[in-house]
C-alpha positions in Angstrom: 0.0 0.0 0.0 2.9 2.4 0.8 4.0 2.4 -2.8 0.5 2.7 -4.2 -0.5 5.8 -2.1 2.6 7.6 -3.5 2.0 6.7 -7.1 2.7 9.7 -9.3 0.8 11.0 -12.4 3.4 12.0 -15.0 3.2 15.4 -16.6 2.8 13.7 -20.0 -0.2 11.8 -18.7 -1.8 14.9 -17.1 -1.4 16.9 -20.3 -2.7 14.0 -22.5 -5.7 13.5 -20.3 -6.5 17.2 -20.3 -6.1 17.5 -24.1 -8.4 14.5 -24.7 -11.0 15.9 -22.2 -11.5 12.3 -21.0 -13.4 13.3 -17.9 -15.3 16.1 -19.4 -16.5 14.0 -22.3 -17.2 11.0 -20.1 -19.4 12.8 -17.6 -20.7 15.8 -19.5 -21.7 14.7 -23.0 -18.6 16.2 -24.6 -18.7 19.6 -23.0 -15.5 21.3 -21.9 -14.3 24.5 -20.3 -14.3 27.6 -22.5 -11.0 29.4 -23.2 -11.8 33.1 -22.5 -8.9 34.6 -20.4 -5.9 36.6 -21.5 -3.1 38.1 -19.4 -5.1 41.3 -18.6 -8.0 39.2 -17.3 -5.7 37.1 -15.2 -3.9 40.1 -13.7 -7.3 41.7 -12.8 -8.5 38.4 -11.3 -5.3 38.2 -9.2 -5.9 41.7 -7.9 -9.6 40.9 -7.3 -8.6 37.9 -5.2 -5.9 39.7 -3.2 -7.2 43.3 -2.6 -10.1 42.5 -0.3 -10.9 42.3 3.4 -7.2 42.6 4.4 -6.7 46.1 3.1 -9.8 47.3 4.9 -9.8 45.4 8.2 -6.8 43.3 9.2 -4.3 46.0 8.4 -5.6 48.0 11.4 -4.7 45.4 14.0 -1.4 44.7 12.3 -0.6 48.5 12.4 -1.6 48.7 16.0 0.9 45.9 16.9 3.8 46.8 14.6 3.4 50.6 14.2 4.6 52.1 10.9 7.0 49.2 10.8 4.1 47.1 9.5 5.3 48.2 6.0 8.3 45.9 6.6 6.0 43.0 7.2 4.1 43.8 4.0 7.5 43.7 2.1 8.6 40.5 3.8 5.3 38.8 3.1 5.3 40.0 -0.5 8.8 38.5 -0.9 7.6 35.2 0.6 4.6 35.2 -1.7 6.9 36.2 -4.6 9.0 33.1 -4.1 5.9 31.0 -4.1 4.4 32.9 -7.1 7.5 32.1 -9.1 7.2 28.4 -8.2 3.5 28.4 -9.1 4.4 30.1 -12.4 6.9 27.3 -13.1 4.3 24.6 -12.5 1.7 26.6 -14.4 3.9 26.8 -17.5 4.7 23.1 -17.4 1.2 21.8 -16.3 -1.4 24.2 -17.6 -4.3 22.3 -15.9 -7.1 23.5 -13.7 -6.0 21.6 -10.6 -3.5 24.2 -9.3 -1.3 22.9 -6.4 -3.3 19.6 -6.3 -2.2 18.7 -9.8 1.3 20.0 -9.2 1.7 17.8 -6.1 0.3 14.7 -8.0 3.1 15.1 -10.5 5.9 15.7 -8.0 5.0 14.0 -4.7 2.4 11.4 -5.5 -1.2 10.7 -4.9 -1.4 10.9 -1.1 0.3 14.3 -0.9 -1.9 15.4 -3.8 -4.9 14.4 -1.8 -3.6 16.2 1.2 -3.0 19.4 -0.7 -6.4 19.2 -2.4 -8.0 18.8 1.0 -5.8 21.6 2.3 -6.9 23.9 -0.5 -10.4 23.6 0.7 -9.2 25.6 3.7 -7.9 28.4 1.5 -10.8 28.7 -0.9 -14.0 27.4 0.8 -13.2 28.2 4.4 -11.4 31.4 3.4 -14.5 32.4 1.6 -16.6 32.0 4.8 -14.4 34.7 6.3 -14.8 36.9 3.3 -18.6 36.4 3.3 -18.8 37.3 7.0 -16.6 40.4 6.3 -18.8 41.4 3.3 -21.9 41.2 5.5 -20.3 43.6 8.1 -19.3 46.1 5.4 -22.7 45.9 3.7 -24.6 46.4 6.9 -22.4 49.4 7.7 -23.1 50.9 4.3 -26.8 50.5 4.8 -26.5 52.2 8.1 -25.0 55.2 6.3 -28.3 55.4 4.3 -30.3 55.1 7.6 -31.4 51.6 6.7 -31.4 49.4 9.8 -31.3 45.6 9.6 -32.1 43.7 12.9 -28.9 42.7 14.6 -30.0 39.1 14.9 -30.1 38.8 11.1 -26.5 40.0 10.7 -24.6 38.1 13.3 -23.5 34.5 14.0 -25.2 32.5 16.7 -22.0 31.7 18.6 -21.0 35.4 19.0 -24.5 36.4 20.2 -24.6 33.5 22.7 -21.1 34.2 24.0 -21.9 37.9 24.5 -25.1 37.1 26.4 -23.2 34.8 28.7 -20.5 37.4 29.3 -23.0 40.1 30.1 -24.7 37.9 32.7 -21.3 37.1 34.2 -20.1 40.7 34.3 -23.4 41.9 35.7 -23.3 39.2 38.4 -19.7 40.3 39.4 -20.6 44.0 39.2 -18.0 44.5 36.4 -20.1 46.5 34.0 -17.0 48.4 32.7 -15.8 45.2 31.0 -18.9 45.2 28.7 -17.6 46.6 25.4 -19.8 48.0 22.6 -19.2 44.9 20.6 -20.5 42.7 23.5 -23.5 45.1 23.9 -24.5 44.8 20.2 -24.2 41.0 20.3 -26.2 40.8 23.5 -28.9 43.0 21.9 -29.0 40.5 19.0 -29.6 37.7 21.5 -32.3 39.5 23.5 -34.2 40.7 20.4 -34.1 37.5 18.4 -37.3 35.5 18.1 -37.0 32.0 19.6 -38.5 28.7 19.9 -38.0 27.4 23.4 -34.4 27.9 24.3 -33.3 28.2 20.6 -32.9 31.6 19.1 -33.2 32.5 15.4 -29.9 34.2 14.9 -28.1 34.0 11.5 -26.0 36.1 9.2 -28.4 36.5 6.3 -26.4 39.0 4.2 -23.4 36.6 4.2 -25.7 33.8 2.8 -27.2 36.2 0.3 -23.9 37.3 -1.2 -22.7 33.6 -1.4 -25.8 32.6 -3.3 -25.5 35.6 -5.7 -21.8 35.0 -6.4 -22.3 31.2 -6.8 -25.0 31.9 -9.4 -22.6 34.2 -11.3 -19.8 31.6 -11.3 -22.3 28.9 -12.4 -23.5 30.7 -15.5 -20.1 31.0 -17.2 -16.5 32.2 -17.2 -17.2 35.1 -19.6 -19.8 36.6 -17.2 -17.5 36.1 -14.3 -14.6 37.8 -16.2 -16.8 40.8 -17.0 -18.0 41.2 -13.4 -14.5 40.8 -12.0 -12.9 43.4 -14.3 -15.6 45.9 -13.5 -15.2 45.5 -9.8 -11.4 45.6 -9.8 -11.2 48.8 -11.9 -13.7 50.4 -9.6 -12.1 49.4 -6.3 -8.5 50.2 -7.5 -9.6 53.6 -8.6 -11.1 54.2 -5.1 -8.0 52.9 -3.3 -5.7 55.1 -5.4 -7.9 58.1 -4.7 -7.9 57.3 -0.9 -4.1 57.1 -0.9 -3.7 60.4 -2.8 -6.1 62.3 -0.5 -4.7 60.7 2.6 -1.1 61.8 1.9 -2.2 65.4 2.3 -3.2 64.6 5.9 -0.1 62.7 6.9 1.8 63.9 10.0 5.4 62.6 9.6 5.8 62.6 13.4 3.4 59.6 13.6 6.0 57.5 11.8 8.3 57.8 14.8 9.2 55.4 16.4 9.1 53.2 13.3 8.9 49.9 15.2 7.6 50.9 18.7 7.1 47.2 19.8 10.2 45.9 18.1 10.4 43.3 15.4 8.3 40.9 17.5 5.5 43.5 17.5 5.7 43.7 13.7 5.5 39.9 13.3 2.4 39.7 15.5 0.4 40.9 12.5 1.7 38.1 10.2 -1.6 36.2 10.2 -3.6 39.2 9.2 -1.1 40.5 6.7 -0.6 37.2 5.0 -4.4 36.8 4.9 -4.4 40.1 2.9 -2.1 38.4 0.3 -4.1 35.2 -0.1 -5.6 34.7 -3.5 -3.0 35.3 -6.2 -2.6 31.6 -6.6 -6.3 31.1 -7.2 -6.0 32.2 -10.8 -3.9 29.0 -11.5 -7.2 27.1 -11.2 -8.4 28.8 -14.5 -5.6 27.3 -16.6 -7.9 25.4 -18.8 -9.9 28.6 -19.5 -6.8 30.6 -20.6 -6.0 31.2 -24.3 -2.3 30.8 -23.6 -1.8 29.5 -20.1 1.9 28.7 -20.3 2.6 32.4 -21.1 -0.2 34.3 -19.5 -0.7 32.5 -16.1 2.8 33.2 -14.8 2.6 36.8 -15.9 -0.9 37.3 -14.4 0.2 36.0 -11.0 3.4 38.1 -10.9 1.9 41.3 -12.2 -1.0 41.1 -9.7 1.3 40.5 -6.8 3.5 43.5 -7.6 0.6 45.8 -8.0 -1.1 44.7 -4.8 2.2 45.0 -2.8 2.7 48.6 -3.9 -0.9 49.4 -2.9 -0.6 47.7 0.5 2.6 49.6 1.4 1.2 52.9 0.4 -2.0 52.2 2.4 0.0 51.3 5.5 2.1 54.5 5.2 -1.0 56.6 4.9 -2.8 54.8 7.7 0.0 55.1 10.2 0.8 58.7 9.1 -2.7 60.1 9.5 -3.1 58.9 13.1 -1.0 57.3 15.8 -0.7 53.6 15.5 -2.1 53.3 19.1 -5.5 54.2 17.8 -5.7 51.6 15.0 -7.0 48.6 16.8 -10.4 49.1 15.1 -12.4 46.9 12.7 -12.5 49.5 9.9 -9.2 51.5 10.1 -9.4 53.3 6.8 -12.9 54.7 7.5 -11.7 55.5 11.1 -8.7 57.6 10.1 -10.7 59.7 7.6 -13.4 60.3 10.3 -10.6 61.5 12.5 -9.6 64.2 10.0 -13.3 65.1 9.5 -13.6 63.6 6.0 -16.8 61.7 6.6 -17.8 61.5 3.0 -14.5 59.7 2.2 -15.5 57.1 4.9 -18.7 56.4 3.0 -16.8 55.9 -0.2 -14.4 53.5 1.6 -17.4 51.5 3.0 -18.7 51.2 -0.6 -15.3 50.2 -1.9 -15.0 47.5 0.9 -18.3 46.0 -0.2 -17.0 45.8 -3.8 -13.6 44.5 -2.8 -14.8 41.7 -0.6 -17.4 40.7 -3.3 -14.6 40.3 -5.9 -12.5 38.2 -3.5 -15.5 36.0 -2.9 -16.0 35.7 -6.7 -12.5 34.4 -7.4 -12.4 31.9 -4.6 -15.8 30.6 -5.6 -14.4 30.2 -9.1 -11.3 28.3 -7.8 -12.7 25.7 -5.5 -15.0 23.9 -8.0 -12.1 23.5 -10.4 -10.0 21.9 -7.7 -12.8 19.4 -7.0 -13.2 18.9 -10.7 -9.5 17.9 -11.1 -9.7 15.5 -8.1 -12.8 13.9 -9.5 -11.1 13.4 -12.9 -8.5 11.3 -11.0 -11.1 9.3 -9.2 -10.4 10.7 -5.8 -13.9 12.3 -5.6 -17.1 11.0 -7.1 -17.5 11.5 -10.9 -20.3 14.0 -10.7 -17.8 16.6 -9.4 -16.2 16.7 -12.8 -19.5 17.2 -14.6 -19.3 20.2 -17.1 -22.6 22.0 -17.8 -23.4 21.6 -21.5 -24.6 25.2 -21.9 -22.5 27.3 -19.5 -19.3 25.2 -19.8 -18.6 25.3 -16.0 -18.2 22.5 -13.4 -21.8 22.8 -12.4 -22.3 20.3 -9.6 -18.9 21.3 -7.9 -20.0 24.9 -8.1 -23.3 24.2 -6.4 -21.6 22.2 -3.7 -19.1 25.0 -3.1 -22.0 27.4 -2.6 -23.5 25.1 0.1 -20.1 24.5 1.8 -19.5 28.3 2.0 -23.0 29.7 2.4 -24.3 27.5 5.3 -21.3 27.9 7.7 -21.3 31.7 6.9 -24.7 31.9 8.6 -23.3 30.7 11.9 -19.5 31.1 12.1 -17.5 34.2 13.2 -14.4 35.6 11.5 -11.6 34.8 14.0 -11.4 31.1 13.7 -11.6 30.8 9.9 -9.0 33.6 9.3 -6.1 31.8 11.0 -7.2 28.4 9.5 -7.1 29.9 6.0 -3.6 31.4 6.5 -2.0 28.2 7.8 -3.7 26.2 5.1 -2.5 28.5 2.3 1.1 28.6 3.6 1.1 24.8 3.7 0.1 24.8 0.0 2.9 27.2 -0.8 5.4 25.0 1.1 4.4 21.9 -1.0 4.4 23.9 -4.3 7.9 25.2 -3.6 9.1 21.7 -2.5 7.5 20.2 -5.6 9.5 22.5 -7.9 12.7 21.1 -6.3 11.6 17.6 -7.4 11.0 18.6 -11.1 13.6 17.7 -13.7 15.4 20.7 -15.0 14.4 21.9 -18.4 15.9 24.3 -20.9 14.1 27.6 -21.4 11.5 27.5 -24.2 10.3 30.5 -26.2 6.9 31.9 -25.1 6.9 30.1 -21.8 7.9 31.1 -18.3 11.0 29.5 -16.9 12.1 29.7 -13.3 15.7 31.1 -13.2 18.1 28.6 -11.7 20.4 30.1 -9.0 22.7 27.6 -7.2 22.0 27.6 -3.5 25.1 25.6 -2.6 26.8 28.4 -0.7 24.0 31.0 -0.3 21.6 28.9 1.8 24.3 27.7 4.3 25.6 31.3 4.6 22.0 32.5 5.3 21.5 29.7 7.9 24.7 30.6 9.8 23.8 34.3 9.6 20.3 33.8 10.9 21.5 31.4 13.6 23.9 34.1 14.8 21.4 37.0 14.9 18.7 34.9 16.5 21.1 33.0 18.8 19.5 34.1 22.0 16.0 32.9 21.0 17.4 29.6 19.7 19.4 29.0 22.8 16.3 29.8 24.9 14.5 26.9 23.2 16.9 24.5 24.8 17.1 25.9 28.3 14.4 23.6 29.6 11.7 26.3 30.0 10.1 26.0 26.5 6.5 24.9 26.1 4.3 23.5 23.4 4.0 26.8 21.7 7.7 26.5 20.7 7.1 23.2 18.9 6.4 24.7 15.4 9.7 26.7 15.7 11.6 23.5 16.6 10.2 22.0 13.4 11.4 25.0 11.4 14.9 24.8 12.8 15.0 21.1 11.9 13.7 21.7 8.4 16.1 24.6 7.9 19.1 22.4 8.9 18.0 19.6 6.6 17.5 21.9 3.6 20.8 23.6 4.3 22.6 20.2 3.9 20.6 19.3 0.8 21.2 22.7 -0.8 25.0 22.2 -0.3 25.0 18.5 -1.4 22.4 18.6 -4.2 22.9 22.2 -5.6 19.2 23.0 -5.1 17.6 25.9 -6.9 17.7 29.0 -4.6 14.2 30.5 -5.2 12.1 27.4 -4.2 14.3 26.8 -1.2 13.8 30.3 0.1 10.1 30.1 -0.7 9.7 26.9 1.2 11.7 28.2 4.3 10.0 31.6 4.4 6.5 30.1 4.1 7.2 27.5 6.8 8.6 30.2 9.1 5.3 32.2 8.7 3.5 29.0 9.6 5.4 28.9 12.9 4.1 32.4 13.7 0.5 31.3 13.7 0.5 29.6 17.1 0.2 26.1 18.5 -3.6 26.1 18.6 -3.8 26.7 14.9 -1.4 23.9 14.2 -3.6 21.6 16.2 -6.7 22.7 14.3 -4.7 22.2 11.0 -3.6 18.7 12.1 -7.2 17.8 12.9 -8.2 19.0 9.4 -5.5 17.0 7.6 -6.1 13.8 9.6 -9.9 14.0 8.8 -8.9 14.4 5.1 -6.7 11.3 5.3 -9.6 9.3 6.7 -11.7 10.4 3.7 -8.9 9.4 1.3 -8.7 6.0 2.9 -12.5 5.6 2.8 -13.0 6.7 -0.8 -10.1 8.1 -2.7 -7.6 5.2 -2.4 -10.2 2.7 -3.5 -11.5 4.7 -6.5 -8.3 6.3 -7.8 -7.9 5.8 -11.6 -4.2 5.1 -11.0 -5.0 2.4 -8.5 -5.3 -1.3 -8.9 -8.1 -3.6 -7.7 -8.6 -3.2 -4.0 -8.1 -6.3 -1.8 -11.1 -7.5 0.2 -9.4 -6.7 3.5 -9.6 -3.0 2.6 -13.4 -2.8 3.2 -13.2 -5.0 6.3 -10.4 -2.8 7.8 -12.6 0.3 7.2 -15.4 -1.3 9.3 -13.1 -2.2 12.1 -11.5 1.2 12.1 -14.8 3.0 12.6 -15.2 1.1 15.9 -11.7 2.2 16.9 -12.5 5.8 16.0 -15.6 5.8 18.2 -13.6 4.4 21.1 -10.9 7.0 20.6 -13.3 10.0 20.7 -14.9 8.5 23.8 -11.6 8.3 25.5 -10.7 11.9 24.5 -14.0 13.3 25.7 -13.8 11.5 29.0 -10.2 12.2 29.8 -9.5 15.5 28.0 -8.3 18.0 30.6 -9.1 21.1 28.4 -11.5 23.6 29.8 -12.2 25.4 26.5 -15.3 24.0 24.7 -13.6 24.8 21.3 -10.5 22.8 22.2 -12.7 20.0 23.5 -14.3 19.7 20.1 -10.9 20.0 18.4 -9.3 17.2 20.5 -12.5 15.1 20.1 -12.2 15.3 16.3 -8.5 14.6 16.5 -9.2 11.5 18.6 -11.8 10.3 16.2 -9.6 10.8 13.1 -6.5 9.4 14.6 -8.5 6.4 16.0 -9.7 5.7 12.5 -6.2 5.9 11.0 -4.5 3.9 13.7 -7.0 1.1 13.8 -7.3 1.0 10.0 -3.5 0.6 9.7 -3.5 -2.2 12.3 -6.4 -4.0 10.8 -5.0 -3.7 7.3 -1.6 -5.1 8.4 -3.3 -8.1 10.2 -5.5 -8.8 7.2 -2.6 -8.7 4.7 -0.4 -10.9 6.9 -3.3 -13.4 7.4 -3.9 -13.5 3.6 -0.2 -14.0 2.9 0.0 -16.9 5.4 -3.1 -18.4 3.9 -1.7 -18.2 0.4 1.5 -20.0 1.6 
């Protein structure tokens, strides 16, 4: 089994299957995706995916923690994304297929890793879109408030936030600590108290979030041409507004606000890494449109790189304006751009910003809703998902069933989930995808440059990476030594992994003469993962293990590259389900966590690990038994 789960699909096979349209014709009556996109469309799609909620919301908290020095974080994150973008571009030029990182991993690492990355991309596109839909709802409601249109709070908020706020108000009131009740808690409590209910159940849901998901899903469903037109219009509008805001804001900048540049040191700057990286997520999504590009090997790499450069320049200028107009100490607000213009009495600009935020987040939602169905379509073509996911609509030439499922996967949770949990999950999932893409490039055979096609420049890392490793080890020696003084805790575990990976890659770079750009991309992305905290790593592990269970239960058995499955496979699955139930029972009974959220997380982890462990044991016993029986 170990060999079969790492079976690779050659680039030649991938391109041949795509050219023949084997899956499209088989499940869709001969329909295929329509080639509509050029480099301008791809660049605008990249900007549409990147410039969204981050520039209007998360940049505020990042500026509060890092001060004006947050511009350094934008540059560092852009460089990190740049390394990854170049690796994506290399893959896109060699494998111009809709599967994005999933297909790239299938060609370089094998089927199991391809499944993992396909499952991981669900975090970036679908779960990330939940966060975008929730953000869009907030901006839309605020825009309506500006026109004196008031929507009941219980129709614009998630159930968990309202319930938690109600419990907090009761607790603070009981302890006579009314000063601890913030405006946010008050609003959520009002939503709870005014919501209609049935017994103890309250009718609280984020209706605008669901509405925008339904509308965007319909637009994606009816065709790539309509999606392209809507995207281009929204991007041109929001970029024009952002440039106008930057130009006006510079007239109100007070240079004294830029001093000190890093008031909380480099550590304070890095506290905003999750939010800032979330602001860059999306440039890779355009790689899922490869089969709808007129010349994907030329235009996809250009579109990704052009969009990343434009967005980086805009982000840096916005950060400078933001921290220059008011003190960084005042930027811990949900809508920092609108806030700073209110502070200088330009309230009309605030209204324009609110409108721009609605447009910006809608365009992000559109691109991610476009990308996720195409990932599922590619996985279905390979047999790892049911065939219906690769069905192409005969009239609209879109993956119709996968698009509808994506709408449900995003729309229903958007009714009930809050923003905090999904933002961090999206960041760590995307970084993991970048790590594997950069690693995959290192496994590709070197090719000579070809005219009209992007080619990743080769720079020998034999001496550069070891020199950087020694240099970083020297500058961060105190922190590294502190990891081994016996006082470290579980939160340091991700950084331990980073040090180990860095050491291994340093040796490999020296011995194997690895290409510099993918090595730096891999290391920088993995380092950013270490900054996201232990809890997010646990959540990420739970997500991946659940994905492995699904692969064992369905993908391994139905893979088109697979052979006939032995009878013990199904028997092992039945036994492993019993083990999973026992595992989750043990976790729930003996779990020492006090947090309800962590109880659920560890419960899911117990279930998933129980399934994997017992399946592996049962599979081994069955295979040994059958071998002895044959002898």
